[in-house]
C-alpha positions, 0 to 999 in steps of 0.5 A: 500500500505504501508503494502504491501511495508513493507511485500515486504521489510521484505520478501526481508530481510528474503530471503537475510539473509537465503541465506547468512546463507546458503552460509556461511554454505556451504563455511565452509563445503567446507573448512572443506572438503578441509582441510580433503582432504589435511590432507588425502593426506599428510597421504597417502603420509606419509603412502607410504613413510613409506611403502617404508622405512619399506619395505627396513628396516624391511623386513628380510624374504619373509614371513615377507615382504609379510605380512607387504606389504599386511598390508600396502597395505590394509591401503593404499587402505582404505585411498584411498577409504576415499580420494575418498569418501571425494572428492565425498562429496566435489563435492556434496558440490560444486554443492550445493553451485552452486545451492545456488548461483543460488537461490540467483541470482533468489532471487536478481532478484525477490527482484529487481522486488519487489523493482521496483513494490514498487517504482511504487506503491509509485509513484502512491500513490504520484500522487493519493495524489496530485490528491486528494488534488487538488480535495479537494481544488476544492471542497472547492472552489466550496462549497464556491462559492455555499454558496456565491451564496445562500447568494446572492439569499437570498438577492434578494427580492422575486417578485410577479409573474406578472399575465397577464390579458387577457383583457389588451393589455399592453406590458410586461415591459422589466425591469421586464422581465430582473429581472425575468430572472436573478432570474430564471437563478441564481437559476439554 
């Protein structure tokens, strides 16, 4: 029972450690993704601002303006796609974190059940130990009583069996009959 208890405790500690480790990793990944999203959002805003400023300052002819606008628009679209990709990745990480939290809740429930089982087994073990101790004490007392009775039986003188004669019609002495009964009953 002690071995089972240790195994249950070790399993509980192992699962808790793994969950905390996974939760820490997921939180770091989520924070990293959020930081990347924020950085990309700033870059997009900066690019949009650049696009407008450059369009106002640098464009002298329609041909140059169209080329520059196309280039900046392409960059903006690429950054928006990157932002969408990072957002999807962040959402996946969030779902993964939720699943990990659910697994933790299940592990904790399982661990609580195992703790209850461990407590129940410990109580049963204590009761069994107490019962065993009581029975051992009773056995010891009974053995001592048997030894005492055997000693008393050895002290009782052995009597010759009385052989009734068929010729005599003498009554049986009640004292002799009493001693015989005590010896016989004591031997049982």
